[in-house]
Backbone as CSV, one residue per row, in Angstrom:
resi,resn,N_x,N_y,N_z,CA_x,CA_y,CA_z,C_x,C_y,C_z
1,MET,-8.685,-1.171,19.786,-7.569,-1.690,19.022,-6.418,-0.701,19.094
2,MET,-5.268,-1.213,18.921,-4.090,-0.383,18.998,-3.856,0.338,17.679
3,GLN,-3.593,1.619,17.770,-3.260,2.417,16.602,-1.777,2.752,16.683
4,LYS,-1.074,2.626,15.572,0.352,2.891,15.533,0.618,4.002,14.541
5,ILE,1.305,5.043,14.991,1.662,6.142,14.106,3.167,6.111,13.926
6,ILE,3.600,6.005,12.691,5.019,5.917,12.366,5.352,7.053,11.413
7,ASN,6.418,7.787,11.696,6.855,8.840,10.796,7.775,8.215,9.758
8,ASN,7.331,8.136,8.512,8.097,7.509,7.449,9.346,8.338,7.170
9,PRO,10.544,7.776,7.355,11.771,8.541,7.140,12.009,8.916,5.680
10,GLU,11.437,8.168,4.750,11.626,8.465,3.333,10.797,9.655,2.882
11,SER,9.534,9.702,3.317,8.643,10.776,2.868,8.466,11.862,3.919
12,GLY,8.774,11.541,5.181,8.552,12.502,6.259,7.090,12.629,6.639
13,VAL,6.261,11.767,6.079,4.819,11.818,6.313,4.441,10.794,7.375
14,PRO,3.628,11.187,8.353,3.172,10.194,9.335,2.274,9.152,8.666
15,GLU,2.494,7.903,9.024,1.666,6.812,8.525,0.904,6.240,9.714
16,ILE,-0.378,6.004,9.537,-1.211,5.490,10.621,-1.662,4.075,10.277
17,PHE,-1.392,3.156,11.199,-1.769,1.757,11.061,-2.680,1.377,12.216
18,GLU,-3.518,0.378,11.988,-4.408,-0.079,13.039,-4.546,-1.593,12.948
19,GLU,-4.614,-2.239,14.095,-4.835,-3.680,14.128,-6.298,-3.983,13.821
20,PHE,-6.535,-5.147,13.231,-7.900,-5.588,12.949,-7.933,-7.107,12.937
21,TYR,-9.129,-7.658,12.960,-9.331,-9.095,12.803,-10.085,-9.326,11.500
22,ASN,-9.658,-10.335,10.759,-10.251,-10.664,9.469,-11.524,-11.493,9.669
23,SER,-12.643,-10.961,9.219,-13.911,-11.710,9.278,-14.492,-11.927,7.877
24,SER,-13.621,-11.918,6.862,-14.079,-12.005,5.472,-14.445,-13.414,5.019
25,GLY,-13.967,-14.414,5.743,-14.204,-15.786,5.312,-13.082,-16.321,4.442
26,GLY,-12.127,-15.486,4.095,-10.985,-15.903,3.280,-9.734,-15.148,3.713
27,THR,-8.649,-15.378,3.017,-7.387,-14.706,3.329,-7.350,-13.342,2.665
28,LEU,-6.961,-12.325,3.423,-6.795,-10.972,2.883,-5.312,-10.757,2.585
29,THR,-5.011,-10.189,1.427,-3.618,-10.008,1.032,-3.230,-8.532,1.000
30,HIS,-1.932,-8.302,0.986,-1.353,-6.956,0.955,-1.992,-6.133,-0.165
31,GLY,-2.533,-4.973,0.178,-3.096,-4.070,-0.816,-4.596,-4.160,-1.009
32,MET,-5.248,-5.117,-0.373,-6.709,-5.216,-0.500,-7.383,-4.166,0.373
33,VAL,-8.446,-3.566,-0.139,-9.222,-2.595,0.615,-10.256,-3.346,1.446
34,VAL,-10.389,-2.943,2.712,-11.358,-3.592,3.594,-12.288,-2.558,4.210
35,VAL,-13.464,-3.032,4.578,-14.455,-2.201,5.261,-14.706,-2.805,6.629
36,GLU,-15.214,-1.986,7.532,-15.516,-2.491,8.863,-16.717,-3.423,8.794
37,ASP,-16.599,-4.561,9.445,-17.688,-5.523,9.555,-18.517,-5.077,10.757
38,LEU,-19.478,-4.215,10.516,-20.223,-3.568,11.598,-20.994,-4.553,12.462
39,ALA,-21.528,-5.606,11.878,-22.304,-6.581,12.649,-21.426,-7.317,13.660
40,THR,-20.223,-7.686,13.257,-19.322,-8.421,14.152,-18.662,-7.479,15.154
41,THR,-18.219,-6.312,14.706,-17.537,-5.357,15.577,-18.455,-4.871,16.690
42,ALA,-19.741,-4.738,16.404,-20.694,-4.246,17.406,-20.778,-5.168,18.618
43,LYS,-20.441,-6.451,18.425,-20.528,-7.427,19.508,-19.174,-7.720,20.144
44,SER,-18.173,-6.921,19.822,-16.827,-7.241,20.257,-16.038,-5.965,20.601
45,PRO,-15.039,-6.073,21.465,-14.184,-4.920,21.740,-13.134,-4.718,20.643
46,TYR,-13.082,-5.621,19.666,-12.078,-5.554,18.608,-12.688,-5.060,17.303
47,ARG,-11.837,-4.615,16.391,-12.304,-4.178,15.079,-12.200,-5.349,14.109
48,TYR,-13.321,-5.716,13.502,-13.355,-6.765,12.489,-13.557,-6.122,11.131
49,CYS,-12.846,-6.649,10.132,-12.945,-6.101,8.784,-13.183,-7.216,7.775
50,THR,-13.814,-6.830,6.686,-14.117,-7.749,5.602,-14.000,-6.986,4.286
51,THR,-14.231,-7.658,3.183,-14.228,-6.986,1.885,-15.659,-6.595,1.534
52,THR,-15.804,-5.819,0.485,-17.137,-5.413,0.040,-17.213,-5.458,-1.473
53,THR,-18.424,-5.655,-1.975,-18.659,-5.557,-3.414,-19.571,-4.364,-3.704
54,SER,-19.629,-3.459,-2.751,-20.410,-2.229,-2.935,-19.481,-1.099,-3.343
55,ALA,-19.796,-0.459,-4.450,-19.007,0.700,-4.874,-19.277,1.856,-3.911
56,VAL,-18.257,2.615,-3.608,-18.322,3.793,-2.744,-18.940,3.445,-1.378
57,ASN,-18.459,2.371,-0.791,-18.932,1.940,0.520,-18.455,2.927,1.585
58,GLN,-19.337,3.325,2.488,-19.017,4.338,3.498,-18.386,3.772,4.761
59,ALA,-18.130,2.487,4.812,-17.535,1.880,6.007,-16.067,1.513,5.793
60,VAL,-15.368,2.251,4.917,-13.968,1.946,4.622,-13.143,1.974,5.905
61,ALA,-12.391,0.899,6.127,-11.530,0.807,7.309,-10.080,1.104,6.955
62,GLY,-9.639,0.676,5.778,-8.261,0.902,5.371,-7.821,-0.087,4.314
63,VAL,-6.495,-0.170,4.156,-5.886,-1.050,3.166,-4.986,-2.034,3.907
64,VAL,-5.136,-3.316,3.610,-4.335,-4.343,4.282,-2.853,-4.071,4.039
65,PHE,-2.079,-4.110,5.134,-0.641,-3.889,5.055,0.054,-5.154,5.549
66,ASP,0.543,-5.938,4.612,1.195,-7.205,4.919,2.321,-7.451,3.919
67,PRO,3.406,-6.649,4.010,4.482,-6.794,3.025,5.186,-8.144,3.059
68,SER,4.956,-8.943,4.096,5.572,-10.273,4.163,5.007,-11.193,3.085
69,GLY,3.779,-10.887,2.627,3.156,-11.688,1.582,2.450,-12.933,2.091
70,ASN,2.358,-13.101,3.402,1.689,-14.280,3.960,0.177,-14.157,3.948
71,GLY,-0.329,-12.939,3.959,-1.770,-12.717,4.020,-2.282,-12.799,5.445
72,VAL,-3.503,-12.327,5.639,-4.158,-12.371,6.946,-5.276,-13.402,6.835
73,LEU,-5.086,-14.530,7.494,-6.066,-15.621,7.430,-7.376,-15.215,8.086
74,ASN,-8.460,-15.858,7.691,-9.755,-15.591,8.302,-9.669,-15.824,9.812
75,GLY,-10.131,-14.860,10.597,-10.095,-14.952,12.051,-8.798,-14.462,12.674
76,ALA,-7.784,-14.241,11.848,-6.478,-13.812,12.362,-6.400,-12.297,12.474
77,ARG,-5.427,-11.844,13.254,-5.192,-10.411,13.437,-4.199,-9.930,12.391
78,GLY,-4.455,-8.736,11.871,-3.576,-8.155,10.871,-3.445,-6.656,11.071
79,LEU,-2.893,-6.008,10.069,-2.639,-4.571,10.135,-3.230,-3.902,8.904
80,ILE,-3.934,-2.787,9.117,-4.420,-1.982,7.995,-3.772,-0.611,8.059
81,MET,-3.537,-0.039,6.889,-3.048,1.332,6.798,-4.262,2.237,6.664
82,ARG,-4.306,3.272,7.488,-5.391,4.256,7.425,-4.915,5.566,6.808
83,ARG,-3.619,5.808,6.875,-3.070,7.023,6.283,-1.608,6.777,5.946
84,GLY,-1.196,7.249,4.779,0.199,7.111,4.371,0.323,6.650,2.930
85,TYR,1.545,6.336,2.549,1.861,5.903,1.186,1.880,4.382,1.146
86,HIS,0.937,3.787,0.424,0.890,2.330,0.262,1.354,2.029,-1.161
87,PRO,2.407,1.241,-1.323,2.986,1.036,-2.651,2.236,0.090,-3.580
88,ALA,1.268,-0.676,-3.064,0.649,-1.707,-3.904,-0.804,-1.973,-3.536
89,VAL,-1.700,-1.059,-3.903,-3.127,-1.239,-3.637,-3.774,-1.889,-4.865
90,THR,-4.596,-2.890,-4.624,-5.270,-3.631,-5.697,-6.308,-2.729,-6.365
91,VAL,-6.235,-2.624,-7.697,-7.133,-1.722,-8.427,-8.146,-2.483,-9.273
92,ASP,-9.171,-1.764,-9.682,-10.236,-2.260,-10.546,-9.622,-2.945,-11.769
93,SER,-9.795,-4.251,-11.861,-9.181,-5.018,-12.945,-9.774,-4.698,-14.314
94,SER,-10.923,-4.045,-14.358,-11.522,-3.703,-15.646,-11.134,-2.298,-16.103
95,ASP,-10.447,-1.550,-15.250,-10.060,-0.177,-15.588,-8.740,-0.196,-16.341
96,SER,-8.645,0.559,-17.418,-7.413,0.574,-18.203,-6.541,1.791,-17.902
97,SER,-7.105,2.784,-17.221,-6.271,3.941,-16.880,-6.849,4.698,-15.692
98,ILE,-5.954,5.081,-14.803,-6.284,5.944,-13.682,-5.196,7.001,-13.641
99,SER,-5.587,8.251,-13.516,-4.624,9.350,-13.503,-4.058,9.577,-12.111
100,ILE,-2.882,10.137,-12.054,-2.292,10.530,-10.774,-3.236,11.527,-10.113
101,GLY,-3.481,11.332,-8.851,-4.360,12.225,-8.095,-5.834,11.853,-8.141
102,ALA,-6.185,10.805,-8.883,-7.590,10.385,-8.971,-8.102,9.969,-7.595
103,VAL,-9.365,10.295,-7.325,-10.016,9.906,-6.077,-10.372,8.422,-6.161
104,LEU,-9.965,7.654,-5.154,-10.194,6.206,-5.160,-11.168,5.801,-4.064
105,VAL,-12.094,4.906,-4.421,-13.135,4.415,-3.514,-13.244,2.900,-3.688
106,THR,-14.064,2.251,-2.857,-14.273,0.816,-3.031,-14.927,0.551,-4.381
107,HIS,-14.685,-0.645,-4.896,-15.183,-1.034,-6.212,-16.127,-2.226,-6.047
108,THR,-16.788,-2.621,-7.114,-17.751,-3.720,-7.057,-17.086,-5.094,-7.027
109,VAL,-15.776,-5.136,-7.095,-15.031,-6.387,-6.932,-14.360,-6.337,-5.562
110,ALA,-14.543,-7.375,-4.760,-14.028,-7.408,-3.391,-12.530,-7.118,-3.334
111,GLY,-12.154,-6.170,-2.450,-10.754,-5.851,-2.211,-10.147,-4.839,-3.156
112,GLU,-10.872,-4.452,-4.200,-10.327,-3.524,-5.191,-10.814,-2.100,-4.979
113,VAL,-9.989,-1.140,-5.459,-10.414,0.251,-5.508,-10.644,0.629,-6.964
114,GLY,-11.470,1.640,-7.153,-11.706,2.202,-8.471,-11.750,3.706,-8.337
115,ASP,-11.573,4.399,-9.438,-11.643,5.861,-9.372,-13.079,6.315,-9.594
116,THR,-13.351,7.525,-9.188,-14.703,8.061,-9.323,-14.643,9.537,-9.655
117,THR,-15.646,10.005,-10.361,-15.763,11.434,-10.631,-16.897,12.031,-9.811
118,ALA,-17.636,11.166,-9.130,-18.763,11.629,-8.305,-18.254,12.183,-6.980
119,ALA,-19.081,12.964,-6.327,-18.745,13.467,-4.999,-18.689,12.276,-4.039
120,VAL,-17.683,12.255,-3.197,-17.488,11.138,-2.275,-18.016,11.521,-0.903
121,THR,-18.907,10.701,-0.367,-19.483,10.969,0.943,-18.516,10.566,2.051
122,ALA,-18.765,11.062,3.232,-17.894,10.802,4.376,-17.736,9.305,4.606
123,GLY,-16.511,8.880,4.846,-16.226,7.483,5.134,-16.009,6.612,3.922
124,ALA,-16.225,7.131,2.715,-16.089,6.318,1.514,-14.736,6.466,0.829
125,LEU,-13.965,7.477,1.171,-12.679,7.732,0.522,-11.631,6.736,0.988
126,VAL,-10.943,6.117,0.019,-9.806,5.251,0.329,-8.536,6.079,0.250
127,GLY,-8.414,6.891,-0.800,-7.222,7.722,-0.968,-7.127,8.273,-2.368
128,TYR,-5.883,8.616,-2.752,-5.621,9.243,-4.043,-4.511,8.476,-4.756
129,ALA,-4.655,8.314,-6.072,-3.642,7.595,-6.843,-2.329,8.370,-6.803
130,ALA,-1.252,7.694,-6.398,0.068,8.315,-6.338,0.858,8.066,-7.612
131,GLU,0.307,7.224,-8.475,0.924,6.970,-9.774,-0.183,6.648,-10.769
132,ALA,0.144,6.777,-12.040,-0.845,6.484,-13.079,-0.954,4.983,-13.295
133,LEU,-2.155,4.547,-13.637,-2.410,3.142,-13.937,-2.355,2.947,-15.442
134,THR,-1.657,1.902,-15.858,-1.675,1.526,-17.269,-2.443,0.209,-17.371
135,ALA,-2.755,-0.188,-18.573,-3.572,-1.388,-18.788,-2.956,-2.644,-18.188
136,ALA,-1.647,-2.683,-18.049,-0.973,-3.888,-17.554,-0.930,-3.974,-16.033
137,ASP,-1.276,-2.899,-15.324,-1.160,-2.871,-13.871,-2.331,-3.562,-13.173
138,THR,-2.038,-4.201,-12.052,-3.081,-4.749,-11.187,-3.039,-4.077,-9.819
139,VAL,-1.934,-3.383,-9.535,-1.781,-2.613,-8.304,-1.139,-1.276,-8.641
140,ILE,-1.437,-0.264,-7.823,-0.773,1.025,-7.963,-0.461,1.575,-6.567
141,ALA,0.454,2.531,-6.563,0.764,3.227,-5.318,-0.355,4.207,-5.018
142,VAL,-0.752,4.261,-3.742,-1.864,5.110,-3.340,-1.487,5.894,-2.087
143,ARG,-1.878,7.135,-2.079,-1.776,7.948,-0.867,-3.074,7.675,-0.088
144,VAL,-3.012,6.770,0.877,-4.190,6.351,1.648,-4.584,7.477,2.603
145,ASP,-5.884,7.770,2.644,-6.383,8.857,3.512,-7.772,8.511,4.017
146,VAL,-7.861,7.461,4.832,-9.132,7.014,5.383,-9.439,7.820,6.632
147,LYS,-10.615,8.395,6.691,-11.007,9.214,7.853,-11.686,8.370,8.882
């Protein structure tokens, strides 16, 4: 798959994007966290991604980047952010507060991130909260850092 590295003129930080194909069975929207669909990708030269309901999943692929708001339909090609500043990542809807700098991982609700105080194993890190979450928020800015 093609990887695109763009130097963000606002932050001066390189942002890394990668193409993927949606194998989730539904539409993926801007800010949803996805994991690699290992069963499908193993049989293909392309990277397939889906959502997960496993907390701290080690197959994190990135965060869907679709500012157009159209979403990535099932089977369609889209773009994920692997590194950089993402302004609207979907967060744990049951969480009432996340601090700036909190470590974010996959959550038990598909497409959402949650914070953790546990040690994060390789491949499970989504990124770090770039802003604090209040009870009214459903998305927050995240410094995405998927390895």
